[in-house]
N, C-alpha and C positions, 0 to 999 in steps of 0.2 A: 315788125309786122305781127299783128294779132292773128292767131289762127285758132281753129276749134280745139285742137288738142291741148295747146298751152293754157287756154282759158279754163277748160274743163278740169285739167289736172290741178291747176292752181286752186280752183273752187273746191275740189275734193280734198286737197291737202288741208285747206283752211277749215272746212266744215266737218270733215269726217275723220281724216287720218291723224291729224295732230292729236297726240295722246295727252290725256289729262295728267299722265305721270310726270310731265314736265313741272308740275306744281308739286314739289316733293312733300311739303307739309300736308297737302291734300291727300296724296297717296298714302301716307302713314295713317291718316285719319280714317280712310274708308276701306283699306285693305282687309280689315277684320270682318267686314260685312259682305264681301264678294262671295257669291254662291251661285254656281251654274245650275242649281236644281230648279225644277218647276215651282214657281212661287204662288200659284193660284191655290187658294184654300177656301174652305167653308168656315165662316166665322161662328156660326152655331148659335151663340147666345150673347147676352149683354156683357158677360165676363170676357168673351172673346174680343169684342169691340174695345172694351176698356184696356185689355192687354195690348191690343194693336195701337191705340192712341198713346199708351204709356211708352211703348217702344219708339214711336215717332217723336214723342216729346224728348226722349233720351237723345235721339239723333240731333234734334234742334239745339238742345242745351250743349251738346258737345261741339256743335258748329259755332255757337256763340263763344264758347270758351276758347276755341282755336282762332276764330277770325273776328270776334267782336260783335256787339249788338248793332242794330240798325242805326246808321249815322250818315252824314252827308259831307261832301267836300266839293270844291269848285269843279265844274265840268269842263270838257274840251272846247265847247262853244260858248260864246257870250250869253250869259243869262241862264245857263244850264247848270245842273248839279249832278254829282255822281253819288249813287247810293253805295255806302261802304259797309263792311261786315255782313250780317245777315240781310240780304237784299230783297228776298221775296219768299213767301210761304203760302201754300194753299193746298187744301185737300180736294182731289179730283177723282171721281169714279170714271175711269177712262172707258171701260167697256159695259157700264151699267149693270154690273153683277151685285151691287150693294156693298162692295168692299172698296173703300177709298184708298187711293195711293197718295203719297205725300210728294208734292213738288217743292223743292227747296233750291234757292239760288243764293250764292254768296259771292262777294268780291274777294278774290284771293290776294289782292294787293293791299298792304297796310294803308290806313288812312293818311299817315304822315308822308306817304310816297304817292299820293293820289295824282300829283302833277304829271306823272309818267303813265297815266292810265291808258290802257288799250281795251278794245272791245273783248279781247280774249281773256281779260282778267276775271270776267264773270263765269263762274262754274255752276252748271245746273245738275241737279240730281232728281231722279224719280225713284222713290222708295216704296216697297210693298212690305207685307207682313206674312211670315211663313207659319204662323201659329205659335212661335216661340220668340222670334226676334225680327227686327227690321232687316230687310235685305235690299241691296242696291240693284234696281232693274236697269237703269240707264244713267249715264253721266256724259258730260261734254263741256266744251268751252264756247262761249258766245251764244246769244239768243237770236233775236231778229233785229238786224241792223238797218238803219237808214242814214241819210245825210248827216255828216258831222259826228259820226260815232254814236248816234242815238241808239240805245239798246232797249228793247221792249220784250216783255214776256207775253206771248200770244197763245190763246186757246181758241180752237174751232170745234164745232160739234156738227157732225153730219150723219148720214145713214149708217156709217160703219162704227160710230162711237165718238168719243172725245179725243182730241189730239193736241199735243204741244207743237206749235209751228215755229221752226227756226228758219234762218236764211237771211236774205237781204233783198232790198228793192231800191232801184234808182233808175238808170237807163238800162235795166235788166230786171229779171225776176228769178230768184233762187228760193224755192219753197221746199222745205223738208218737214214732213209730218211724222211725229213720233207718237206711238200708241200701240194698242194690241193689233197684231196682224191676223191673217186668216188662220194661222196655226196656233193662235192664242198665246204666242210669245210676244213679249213687249220689245219694241225696237223701231227702226226706221221703216215706216209702212208705205210711204209714197214720196217720190221726188218729181217736182214739176219745175222746169227751167225754160226760160227763153232768154236769148242774148243776141247782141249785134255782132256779127262776124264779117270779116273782110272777104269779099268774093273776088279773087284774083282775075277770074275770067271776065267778070263784069266790070271790074275796076271800081267797085262801090261796096257799101255795106249792105248786108242782108240780115234779116231776122230769122233765127232758127229755133224751133220748138221741140222739146223732148219731154217724154213722160217715162220715168224710170229708165232714163238714158236711151230711150228708143225714139227715133225721129218720127214726128207726127205732124199733121196739118194744123194750121192755126185754129180751125174749127174744133178739131179733136182736143187740142190743148185747152181752149176756152171752156169746152164742156167738162173736162176734168177739173179745171179750176173752180167752176161753179159747183160741181159735186163735192169736192174736197173742202172748199171754204164754207160750205153749208149756208145756213141762214145767218145773215149779218146780226140778227137780234140774239143769236146764240153764241156769238163771238165775244171774246174779252181780250183787252189789251192793258198791260200795266207797265208804265215807264220806269226803267231803272235809272235813267238820266233825265229827270223831269225838268221842264223849262218854266213851270209855273206852280204856284202853291196848290192849286186844285189837283193837278196830276200827282204831285208829291203826296198829298194827303190821301188820295184814292188808293195808291199802292200801300202806303203805311197802314191804312185802315184794314186792308186784307191781311197783312202780316199780323197785326194786333188781334184781329178777330179769330184767326186760325190758332194763334198762340193761346188765347183764352179758352177756345173750344178744347184744345188738347189738354190743357190743365184741368178743366172742369170734368172732362169725360175719361180721364185716365184713372185707373184703379189706384187708390191711395196706398202708398207703401208705408203703412203705419208701423212704427217700431213696436215690438211686443211689450205689453204692459208688464212692469215689474210686479211679481207676485209678493204680496206682503207675507212676511214670515209669521207663522202662527204664534200668537202671544202665549206665554207660559201661564198656565192656570195658577191663579193665586190661591194659596191654601186658605180655607175659611178661618177667619179670626175667631178666637175663643170669645164666647159671649161674656161680657163683663157682668158680674153680679151687680144688680141695682144697689146703689148706695142708699143707706138709710138717711132719711131726712133729718137734718140736724134740728134738734128741738130748740125753739126760740125761748129765750128766757123771759119770763113774765116780770114786767116792771111795775112795781107798786107805786101809785101816784097818791100823794097826800090828799086827804079829803078836802082840805081848804083850797087846793090848787084847782080843783074841778069847779069851784064856785066863784072864781074870780070874774068880776064884771057883772055878776048878778045883782039886781037891786034888792036891797034888803027891805 
C-alpha cells in the first residue's frame, strides 16, 4: 500500500540524499575544488573574466580527460540515444550579477557499458570562480526525468533569477529548483510536489500538493508553479537522451558554442619566449692594404698585320 511517508522518503532518497560519492572516480576528480567559502566575487575587469573562463576551461578539459568527449550510444527506449562523456555545457548567470556560472553535465558510465544505463549515471555540476580558481557550488545525479528514462537539462527564469530545474513528471510532479537563494548562497531554492496518495478512509486515491514540504491547496500550488516556472519563452530544455536528430544537434550546438567561447575568451597561457643570447662582438678585421694593379704588358704588333685586308 502506498502512503505519504514511503513515497516522500523514496523521492528524497533518490533526488537529494543519494551522494555523488558513490561515483568514486568523480569524487577523486572534484574533491580538490570543494570549498565552503562564499564564492561571490567582483570580476573587476577583462582580465578577471579571462581568468574565470580559463579556470572553467580547465574544468571542462579535465572532465573530458576523465570521462571522454561528447559521444552517443543506443538509448533505453526504441529510437533514443544516450549522450556519453561530456553531455552538456552552458554558461548561465543565475542571479544576473554579470558573473556567469558554468553548468556541466557528464555521463559517469563508460560508453562501452551504456547498455546498463540508468538516469542516475548523469552527474551535474554548477561551478563558480573565486578570483583564483573554479569552485564547485552544487553537484548531484539525475536531471529532469520523464517516461522511459528520458533525461533533460531544464532552465527556467523568473522574478527571483535563473534556475536549474531537476525532478520528474508523469502521473506526479516533483520539481526542484537550484539557484541563488535569499541568503545569496547557491543551492536548492524551492521544492514543488504533487502526487497521488491512497486515502484509506475514502478507499480511493487523492492528490496532495506541497510547497517546500508544506501542505497547500491546489490553487496555492498552481500559483507557485506559475511563479517559479516563469515565462515559457525564457525556459530552455536540452535533451541528454535525444529521440531525433534535431534534438541531438540542438544540445550538441550548445556544448560546442560554449566550448568555443571558453577557448576564445580565456587568457592565453603563452610560454615565455626564449631570450636570444647576445652575440659575441666580432673584432674588427684589419684593413688590407690595397694591392697594386698589375701592369699589363704591351704587345707590339707588326705593322704589316695592322693593314691586312686593306685595298692597296
